[in-house]
C-alpha positions in Angstrom: -15.9 -30.7 -8.3 -13.3 -27.9 -8.2 -15.0 -24.7 -9.6 -12.1 -22.3 -9.6 -11.4 -22.7 -13.3 -14.4 -20.4 -13.8 -12.6 -17.6 -12.0 -10.2 -14.9 -13.3 -8.1 -14.3 -10.2 -4.5 -15.7 -10.7 -4.5 -16.9 -7.1 -7.8 -18.9 -7.5 -6.6 -20.2 -10.8 -3.5 -21.5 -9.2 -5.8 -23.9 -7.2 -8.0 -24.8 -10.1 -6.4 -28.3 -10.5 -6.3 -29.2 -6.8 -8.2 -32.4 -5.9 -10.1 -30.3 -3.3 -13.5 -29.3 -4.5 -12.9 -25.6 -4.1 -15.6 -23.0 -4.7 -15.3 -19.2 -4.9 -16.8 -16.9 -2.3 -20.3 -16.2 -3.5 -24.0 -16.5 -2.4 -24.4 -19.9 -4.1 -21.4 -21.4 -2.2 -22.7 -20.0 1.1 -26.2 -21.2 0.4 -24.9 -24.8 -0.3 -23.3 -24.9 3.2 -26.6 -24.0 4.8 -28.6 -26.4 2.7 -26.2 -29.3 3.4 -25.7 -28.2 7.0 -21.9 -28.6 6.6 -19.0 -26.7 8.1 -17.2 -24.3 5.8 -13.5 -24.2 5.2 -12.5 -20.6 4.2 -8.9 -20.5 3.0 -7.6 -17.1 2.2 -4.3 -16.1 0.4 -2.9 -14.2 -2.5 -0.9 -15.1 -5.6 2.5 -13.8 -4.4 2.3 -15.5 -1.0 5.1 -18.0 -0.5 3.6 -20.0 2.4 0.3 -20.1 0.6 2.1 -22.0 -2.2 3.8 -24.3 0.4 0.5 -25.2 2.0 -1.1 -25.8 -1.4 1.7 -28.2 -2.4 1.8 -30.0 1.0 -2.0 -30.2 1.7 -4.3 -29.0 -1.0 -2.6 -31.1 -3.7 -2.8 -34.2 -1.4 -5.5 -36.7 -2.2 -5.9 -37.8 1.5 -6.4 -34.2 2.6 -8.8 -33.6 -0.3 -10.9 -36.6 0.7 -11.3 -35.3 4.2 -12.2 -31.8 3.0 -14.5 -32.9 0.2 -16.4 -35.4 2.4 -17.3 -33.2 5.3 -16.9 -29.5 4.3 -17.9 -26.9 1.8 -14.5 -25.5 0.7 -14.2 -21.9 -0.3 -11.0 -20.3 -1.6 -10.6 -16.5 -1.3 -8.2 -14.2 -3.0 -7.7 -11.6 -0.2 -6.8 -9.0 -2.8 -10.1 -9.4 -4.6 -12.1 -9.7 -1.4 -10.4 -7.6 1.3 -13.7 -7.3 3.1 -13.9 -11.1 3.7 -10.2 -11.2 4.6 -10.6 -8.4 7.1 -13.5 -10.0 9.0 -11.9 -13.4 9.3 -8.5 -11.9 10.1 -10.1 -10.3 13.2 -11.5 -13.7 14.2 -8.1 -15.4 13.9 -6.3 -12.6 15.8 -8.9 -13.0 18.6 -8.4 -16.7 18.7 -4.6 -16.9 18.3 -3.2 -13.4 19.0 -1.7 -13.1 15.5 -2.6 -13.3 11.9 -1.1 -13.7 8.4 -1.5 -15.7 5.2 -2.5 -18.3 4.3 -5.5 -17.6 6.6 -7.5 -20.7 7.2 -10.9 -20.7 8.9 -13.5 -23.3 9.8 -17.0 -21.7 10.1 -20.5 -22.8 10.8 -22.9 -23.1 7.8 -23.9 -19.5 8.5 -20.3 -18.2 8.1 -19.6 -17.6 11.8 -16.0 -18.8 12.5 -15.3 -21.5 15.1 -11.6 -22.2 14.5 -8.7 -20.7 12.6 -5.1 -20.1 12.1 -2.5 -19.6 9.4 -0.1 -22.2 7.9 -0.6 -25.8 9.0 1.4 -28.9 8.2 -0.5 -31.8 6.5 -1.0 -34.1 9.5 -2.0 -31.2 11.8 -4.5 -30.0 9.2 -6.1 -33.4 8.7 -6.3 -34.1 12.5 -7.8 -30.8 13.2 -10.5 -31.0 10.5 -11.4 -34.5 11.6 -11.8 -33.4 15.2 -13.9 -30.4 14.3 -16.2 -32.5 12.1 -16.6 -35.0 14.9 -17.4 -32.3 17.4 -20.0 -30.8 15.0 -21.7 -34.2 14.7 -21.7 -35.0 18.4 -22.0 -31.6 20.2 -23.0 -28.9 17.7 -24.4 -26.8 20.4 -20.9 -26.3 21.9 -19.6 -25.0 18.5 -22.6 -22.7 18.1 -22.1 -21.3 21.6 -18.4 -20.6 20.9 -19.2 -19.1 17.5 -21.7 -16.7 19.2 -19.1 -15.6 21.7 -16.4 -15.1 19.1 -18.9 -13.2 16.9 -19.6 -10.9 19.8 -15.8 -10.3 20.1 -15.5 -9.5 16.4 -18.4 -7.1 16.6 -16.9 -5.4 19.7 -13.5 -4.7 18.0 -15.3 -3.4 14.9 -16.8 -0.5 16.9 -14.8 2.7 17.2 -14.9 3.9 20.8 -16.2 7.4 21.1 -15.9 8.7 24.7 -17.0 12.2 23.7 -13.7 13.7 24.8 -11.8 16.2 22.6 -8.1 16.9 23.0 -7.8 20.6 22.9 -4.0 20.5 22.6 -3.3 18.4 19.6 0.2 19.7 19.3 1.1 18.3 22.7 -0.6 15.0 21.9 1.5 14.6 18.7 4.7 15.5 20.5 4.0 12.8 23.1 3.1 10.2 20.5 6.2 10.9 18.4 8.3 10.8 21.6 6.9 7.4 22.5 7.5 6.2 18.9 11.2 7.2 19.0 11.8 4.6 21.7 11.2 1.9 19.0 13.7 3.2 16.5 16.6 1.1 15.2 19.5 3.6 14.9 21.7 1.1 13.2 19.7 0.2 10.2 16.6 2.4 10.4 13.0 1.3 10.7 11.7 -0.3 13.9 14.0 -2.3 16.1 12.4 -5.7 15.3 12.3 -8.3 12.6 10.7 -8.9 10.2 10.8 -5.3 8.9 8.0 -3.9 6.9 8.6 -0.6 5.1 5.4 1.2 6.1 5.9 4.1 3.8 3.1 6.2 5.3 4.9 6.1 8.7 8.0 7.7 7.2 6.0 10.2 5.1 4.4 11.4 8.3 7.7 11.4 10.3 9.5 13.3 7.4 6.8 15.9 7.5 6.7 16.1 11.3 10.5 16.5 11.5 10.5 19.1 8.8 7.7 21.2 10.2 9.0 21.0 13.7 12.7 21.4 12.9 13.5 18.1 14.6 16.9 17.4 13.1 17.3 14.1 15.0 14.0 12.7 13.6 14.9 13.9 10.1 18.2 12.1 10.4 16.4 8.9 11.4 14.0 9.0 8.5 16.9 9.5 6.0 18.8 6.7 7.7 15.8 4.4 7.2 15.1 5.1 3.6 18.8 5.1 2.7 19.2 1.7 4.3 16.1 0.4 2.5 17.4 1.8 -0.7 20.8 0.0 -0.2 19.0 -3.4 -0.6 18.5 -6.3 -0.7 14.8 -5.3 -0.2 15.4 -2.9 -3.1 16.2 -4.6 -6.4 19.2 -2.6 -7.5 19.5 -4.6 -10.7 16.0 -3.7 -12.1 14.3 -1.5 -9.6 11.3 -2.1 -7.3 10.9 -3.1 -3.7 10.0 -6.4 -2.2 7.3 -6.6 0.4 9.4 -6.9 3.6 12.7 -8.1 4.9 13.0 -11.1 7.2 16.0 -9.6 9.1 16.9 -6.4 10.9 19.2 -4.9 8.1 16.7 -4.8 5.2 18.8 -7.5 3.6 16.9 -10.7 2.7 13.4 -9.9 1.4 10.3 -11.9 1.2 10.8 -11.7 -2.5 7.4 -10.8 -3.8 7.0 -7.4 -5.4 3.6 -5.7 -4.8 2.2 -2.7 -6.7 0.8 -1.1 -3.5 4.2 -1.0 -1.8 6.0 0.4 -4.8 3.4 3.1 -5.5 3.6 4.4 -1.9 7.4 4.1 -1.8 7.8 6.2 -4.9 5.7 8.9 -3.2 7.9 8.7 -0.1 11.2 8.9 -2.0 9.8 11.7 -4.1 9.1 13.7 -1.0 12.4 12.9 0.5 14.2 13.9 -2.7 12.5 17.3 -2.8 13.7 17.9 0.7 17.3 16.5 0.5 18.2 16.3 -3.2 19.9 13.0 -2.3 20.9 11.4 -5.7 20.3 7.9 -4.2 16.6 8.7 -3.8 16.4 9.9 -7.4 18.1 6.7 -8.6 15.5 4.6 -6.7 12.5 6.6 -8.1 13.8 6.3 -11.7 14.7 2.6 -11.5 11.4 1.7 -9.8 9.3 3.5 -12.3 11.3 1.9 -15.2 10.5 -1.5 -13.6 6.8 -0.6 -13.2 6.5 0.6 -16.8 8.3 -2.5 -18.2 6.8 -5.3 -16.0 3.4 -4.0 -14.8 2.0 -1.4 -17.2 -0.7 -2.7 -19.5 -1.5 -1.6 -23.0 -4.7 0.0 -21.7 -2.9 2.1 -19.1 -3.6 0.0 -16.1 -1.0 -1.7 -13.7 -0.8 -5.4 -12.8 -0.8 -6.3 -9.2 2.3 -8.3 -8.2 5.2 -10.6 -9.0 5.5 -13.9 -7.0 8.2 -14.6 -4.4 8.8 -17.9 -6.1 10.4 -18.8 -9.4 11.9 -21.8 -11.0 15.5 -22.5 -10.0 18.3 -24.2 -12.0 16.8 -27.5 -11.0 13.4 -26.5 -12.4 11.8 -26.4 -8.9 9.9 -23.4 -7.6 12.0 -21.7 -4.9 11.7 -18.4 -3.1 14.0 -15.8 -4.5 15.6 -18.0 -7.2 15.3 -15.2 -9.8 17.1 -12.6 -7.6 20.1 -14.4 -5.9 23.7 -14.9 -7.0 26.5 -17.3 -6.3 30.2 -16.3 -6.4 31.2 -18.4 -9.5 28.3 -16.8 -11.5 29.4 -13.3 -10.4 33.1 -13.9 -11.3 32.1 -15.1 -14.7 30.0 -12.1 -15.4 32.1 -9.4 -13.8 35.6 -10.7 -14.5 38.4 -8.4 -13.2 35.7 -6.1 -11.6 34.5 -8.8 -9.2 36.7 -7.6 -6.2 35.4 -4.1 -6.5 31.9 -5.2 -7.0 32.2 -7.4 -3.9 33.1 -4.3 -1.8 30.0 -2.4 -3.2 27.5 -5.2 -2.8 29.0 -7.2 0.1 29.8 -10.5 -1.5 31.0 -11.5 1.9 29.5 -12.6 5.2 27.4 -9.5 5.4 25.7 -10.2 2.1 25.5 -14.0 2.3 21.9 -15.4 2.6 21.9 -19.2 2.6 23.1 -22.1 0.4 26.0 -20.0 -0.9 23.4 -17.5 -2.3 24.1 -13.8 -2.0 21.5 -11.0 -2.0 23.0 -7.7 -3.2 23.2 -5.1 -0.4 25.2 -2.0 0.2 26.3 -0.9 3.6 28.6 2.0 2.6 28.0 4.9 0.2 29.5 4.9 -3.3 31.5 8.0 -2.3 33.2 6.1 0.6 34.1 3.0 -1.5 35.4 5.2 -4.4 37.7 7.0 -2.0 39.0 3.7 -0.5 39.8 2.6 -4.1 41.4 5.8 -5.3 38.4 6.3 -7.8 36.2 9.3 -8.3 32.6 8.9 -7.4 31.6 9.3 -11.0 33.9 6.5 -12.1 32.5 4.1 -9.5 28.9 5.1 -10.3 29.6 4.4 -14.0 31.0 1.0 -13.1 27.9 0.3 -10.9 25.6 1.0 -13.8 27.6 -1.3 -16.1 27.6 -4.1 -13.6 23.8 -3.8 -13.0 23.2 -3.9 -16.8 25.4 -7.0 -17.1 23.5 -8.7 -14.2 20.2 -7.6 -15.6 21.0 -9.2 -19.0 22.1 -12.4 -17.3 19.1 -12.5 -15.0 16.6 -12.0 -17.9 17.7 -15.5 -19.1 16.2 -17.0 -15.9 12.7 -18.2 -15.4 10.8 -15.1 -14.2 8.5 -15.0 -11.1 4.8 -15.5 -11.8 2.8 -12.4 -12.6 -0.5 -11.5 -10.9 -2.2 -9.9 -13.9 -5.3 -8.5 -12.4 -5.7 -4.7 -12.1 -7.0 -3.5 -8.7 -8.5 -0.1 -8.6 -7.1 0.9 -5.2 -3.6 -0.3 -6.0 -3.7 1.4 -9.4 -4.6 4.7 -7.7 -1.6 4.3 -5.3 0.7 3.9 -8.2 -1.0 6.7 -10.1 -0.2 9.0 -7.1 3.3 7.7 -7.1 3.8 8.8 -10.7 2.3 12.2 -9.9 4.6 12.6 -6.9 7.6 11.6 -9.0 6.7 14.1 -11.6 6.5 16.8 -8.9 10.0 15.9 -7.7 11.8 15.2 -10.9 9.8 17.1 -13.6 9.9 14.1 -16.0 6.9 14.7 -18.4 6.7 11.0 -19.1 5.6 10.4 -15.5 2.7 12.8 -15.8 1.7 11.2 -19.2 1.6 7.8 -17.7 -0.4 9.1 -14.7 -3.0 10.7 -17.0 -3.2 7.5 -19.0 -3.8 5.5 -15.8 -6.4 8.0 -14.5 -8.3 7.7 -17.8 -8.1 3.9 -17.6 -9.7 4.1 -14.2 -12.5 6.3 -15.5 -13.1 4.2 -18.6 -12.8 0.7 -17.3 -13.5 0.9 -13.5 -16.1 3.7 -13.1 -19.6 2.6 -14.1 -22.4 4.7 -15.6 -24.3 4.1 -12.3 -21.6 6.0 -10.4 -19.9 3.2 -8.6 -16.3 2.0 -8.9 -15.4 -1.6 -9.6 -12.6 -3.2 -7.6 -10.9 -5.5 -10.2 -10.3 -5.6 -13.9 -9.0 -8.5 -16.0 -9.5 -9.8 -19.5 -11.4 -6.7 -20.5 -13.9 -7.3 -17.7 -14.6 -5.2 -14.6 -15.8 -7.1 -11.6 -16.6 -6.8 -7.8 -18.3 -3.7 -6.5 -15.7 -1.3 -5.2 -14.7 -1.0 -1.6 -13.9 2.1 0.4 -10.2 1.7 -0.3 -11.0 2.0 -4.1 -12.9 5.3 -3.6 -10.5 6.9 -1.1 -7.3 6.3 -3.1 -8.9 7.2 -6.5 -10.2 10.5 -4.9 -6.7 11.2 -3.4 -5.0 10.5 -6.8 -7.5 12.8 -8.7 -6.9 15.6 -6.2 -3.1 15.1 -6.7 -3.6 15.3 -10.5 -5.4 18.6 -10.1 -2.5 19.9 -8.0 -0.1 19.4 -10.9 -2.3 20.2 -13.9 -4.8 22.7 -12.5 -7.5 21.0 -14.6 -10.6 21.3 -12.5 -12.1 18.2 -14.1 -10.1 16.1 -11.7 -11.5 18.0 -8.7 -15.1 17.6 -9.9 -14.5 13.9 -10.5 -13.1 13.6 -7.0 -16.1 15.4 -5.6 -18.5 13.2 -7.5 -16.9 10.0 -6.1 -16.8 11.6 -2.6 -20.6 12.3 -2.7 -21.2 8.7 -3.8 -19.1 7.5 -0.9 -20.9 9.6 1.6 -24.2 8.2 0.3 -23.3 4.5 0.2 -20.5 4.0 2.8 -20.9 6.6 5.5 -22.4 5.5 8.8 -23.7 8.6 10.6 -24.2 6.7 13.9 -20.5 5.6 14.0 -19.3 8.7 12.2 -17.0 6.6 10.0 -17.2 4.9 6.6 -18.0 1.2 6.3 -15.5 -0.7 4.2 -18.3 -2.1 2.0 -21.1 -0.3 0.2 -24.7 -0.6 1.4 -25.3 -2.2 -2.0 -23.3 -5.3 -1.1 -24.5 -8.4 0.7 -23.8 -8.2 4.4 -21.0 -10.2 5.9 -21.1 -11.6 9.5 -19.8 -8.2 10.8 -19.5 -4.7 9.5 -15.9 -3.6 9.0 -14.7 -0.1 9.7 -11.0 0.2 8.6 -9.3 2.7 10.9 -5.8 1.4 11.6 -3.1 2.4 9.1 -1.0 -0.6 8.1 1.2 -1.2 5.1 -1.6 0.7 3.3 -3.2 3.6 5.1 -6.6 3.0 6.5 -9.3 3.9 4.1 -11.1 6.0 6.7 -7.9 8.1 7.3 -7.5 8.7 3.6 -11.1 9.5 3.2 -10.9 12.0 6.1 -7.9 13.7 4.4 -9.8 13.9 1.1 -12.8 15.4 2.7 -10.8 18.1 4.5 -8.9 19.1 1.3 -12.1 19.1 -0.8 -13.8 21.2 1.9 -11.2 24.0 1.2 -11.5 23.8 -2.6 -15.3 23.7 -2.6 -15.9 25.7 0.6 -18.0 22.7 1.9 -18.6 22.9 5.6 -20.2 19.4 5.7 -17.0 17.8 4.3 -14.9 19.7 6.9 -17.3 18.7 9.8 -17.1 15.0 8.9 -13.3 15.0 8.6 -12.8 16.8 11.8 -15.3 14.6 13.7 -13.5 11.4 12.5 -10.1 12.8 13.7 -11.6 14.0 17.1 -13.0 10.5 17.8 -9.8 8.7 16.7 -7.1 10.8 18.4 -7.9 9.8 22.1 -7.8 6.1 21.0 -4.3 6.2 19.7 -1.8 4.2 21.7 0.6 2.9 19.0 1.3 5.9 16.7 2.8 3.7 14.0 -0.7 2.3 13.5 -2.3 5.7 13.0 0.4 7.7 11.1 -2.0 8.9 8.4 -4.4 10.2 11.1 -1.5 12.1 12.7 -0.7 13.5 9.3 -4.3 14.7 9.0 -3.9 16.3 12.5 -0.9 18.3 11.0 -3.0 19.3 8.0 -5.8 20.6 10.2 -3.4 22.4 12.5 -2.4 26.0 12.5 0.8 25.0 10.6 -1.1 24.4 7.4 -1.6 26.9 4.7 -3.3 27.2 1.3 -2.0 28.8 -1.8 -3.9 30.1 -4.8 -1.8 30.9 -7.9 -3.8 33.0 -10.3 -2.5 34.2 -13.7 -1.8 33.0 -17.3 1.5 31.5 -16.2 0.1 29.7 -13.1 1.1 26.2 -14.3 4.7 27.3 -15.0 5.0 28.9 -11.6 3.5 25.8 -10.0 6.3 23.7 -11.5 8.8 25.6 -9.4 6.7 25.4 -6.3 5.8 21.7 -6.5 9.4 20.8 -6.8 10.0 22.1 -3.3 8.9 20.3 -0.2 5.8 22.0 1.2 3.8 19.2 2.8 1.8 21.8 4.8 0.5 23.7 1.7 -2.7 22.9 -0.2 -2.3 24.3 -3.7 -4.8 25.5 -6.3 -4.4 27.6 -9.4 -6.0 29.0 -12.5 -5.0 30.5 -15.8 -8.4 32.0 -16.5 -11.4 33.0 -14.3 -12.7 30.0 -12.3 -16.0 29.1 -10.6 -14.2 26.9 -8.1 -15.2 28.5 -4.7 -11.6 28.7 -3.5 -10.5 30.5 -6.7 -13.6 32.6 -7.5 -13.0 36.3 -8.2 -9.2 36.0 -7.8 -8.1 36.1 -11.4 -6.9 39.5 -12.8 -6.0 39.6 -16.5 -2.4 40.5 -17.1 -1.2 39.7 -13.5 0.3 36.8 -11.7 -1.2 36.9 -8.2 -0.5 34.7 -5.2 -3.0 34.3 -2.3 -1.5 32.8 0.8 -4.2 31.7 3.2 -4.4 30.2 6.7 -7.4 29.1 8.8 -9.7 30.5 6.1 -8.1 33.9 6.3 -6.2 35.1 3.2 -3.7 37.9 3.0 -3.7 40.5 0.3 -2.5 39.1 -3.0 1.3 39.0 -3.6 3.1 39.4 -6.9 6.7 38.7 -5.7 7.5 34.9 -6.1 10.3 34.9 -3.5 8.1 36.6 -0.9 5.6 33.8 -1.4 8.2 31.1 -0.9 9.4 32.9 2.2 5.9 33.0 3.6 5.2 29.3 2.8 8.5 28.4 4.5 
């Protein structure tokens, strides 16, 4: 029978009524496959995945398909967001077998879990035929499948090992220059991003490139980053009506999104736009931050202070059928009815023309000119057109709220919550809105109360007042990074000591001294078929790169030479292996942090927090900040507080200058 009704994952519950006898990934399901000596089907997806829904409807709701699957296989459904460890291992297998990956991810494995075949989306007849052939082969020539599985397993193991040739690049500055120069050859100078489709936003890439351009006074690179994030902000990948970004665009111009909205994208993008706003003061970036955080608060924030995970790409259309993007798109007659005499002007702003047309007479709203330009063309002031734009968006929002909304994934994931927590902190730094800090603190306390156990470990998921699944490295690294960021804006040392406690737990239960990197799973978890070391930055930075940055920053605060040694060793091993810089942007950011360009600042005095407000509103990506309003035992701040004075200590390479009292002189030195 189908056992998924016992689960809490929205994705697994979506499959609870399939005729397939689905089981969840657990020791009992795996033991049953061994006991029956049956092949395992491992089907991996997530709740907001459009093609996962398509394959479910075509195949997993089909009685003929279910008969084949139930008769010959143990069928396991996996929510990749709940079990990123399982997803990572089998994704490697499919990439080895086919040269590409994606979701849905479908694997057939031996009873011991070693894969023998896999791919992504399959049509019904292809799926049935393949399963029947595999079952026949397992009956007639199982030794061939075992032999293939062994070779494939060796391949998975080989790519899981980080190559350490013992070399150390003494000129990291030149290495970064060469990598950035190589990267520039892939730039799309028309619409920003990389010159290919589909286009993923990759916020960590642009945070690094923004920092690199700023620190190295590379005007051309800075122009490209601003082009990219401006074009992304113009839509349709950005929902101008209600805020928030979709996961990626299927085209070159950031126009037609794959319509699901994910918490992890939006958390990181808010951080990126906050950094960019601090540097440029571009009002578009401010608008994007404010709209997105309004959306997050309204649609994803829970009463307990957590954040839900995602909104589906699909929603019910006017014919009551699930369709991708149905909630977001517009037809001309609808727009004319809503906007009346303003329709023509609206059409200029949002391209209700061939540029903005998607398919089936549906338009996805997208700008390709600034408000200033269009206002000038229509003899309006910029303020007048901005006012009209706000009115239009409110009218469309009210109309859209009458539609059937996309399905909500209502689990709270620790790692994704921490990314959004940091987004709120970065928005508070950039805009100074106290509500953003209040929500950040509420979320941090939610993580502590609901997702951090008395035994010291984090949980990965929370739903229905229940915390489940032992945390992964991604949970620890992002929570640590968020707690450090909270310290930087509040100067409450509690957040640093919490970060340190989690770091020490991670070193004890995740760190592999032989590999000199952190495993993705804890030593308390049951082993999978291969150990996973996550080192490539993707749409989310690699957990090892984030952990290395955390260690280095904490090494400064706590004067901890071991933290520093581990962080530097990880970077030293990784740098010579970098071929595609876009896959290692967070490591490159760490290289900048460890370089001679980086500085530390201690603000000591009874008005330290007020002074910090002014400093954190400026763009200083190369400065690690600490501060205290009374004597502190934190090693970096010890013996630096003098009653009645505001002192600034600017340090570099563990060497601090004499304390300064002039604020402007401090800003000049940091610049």
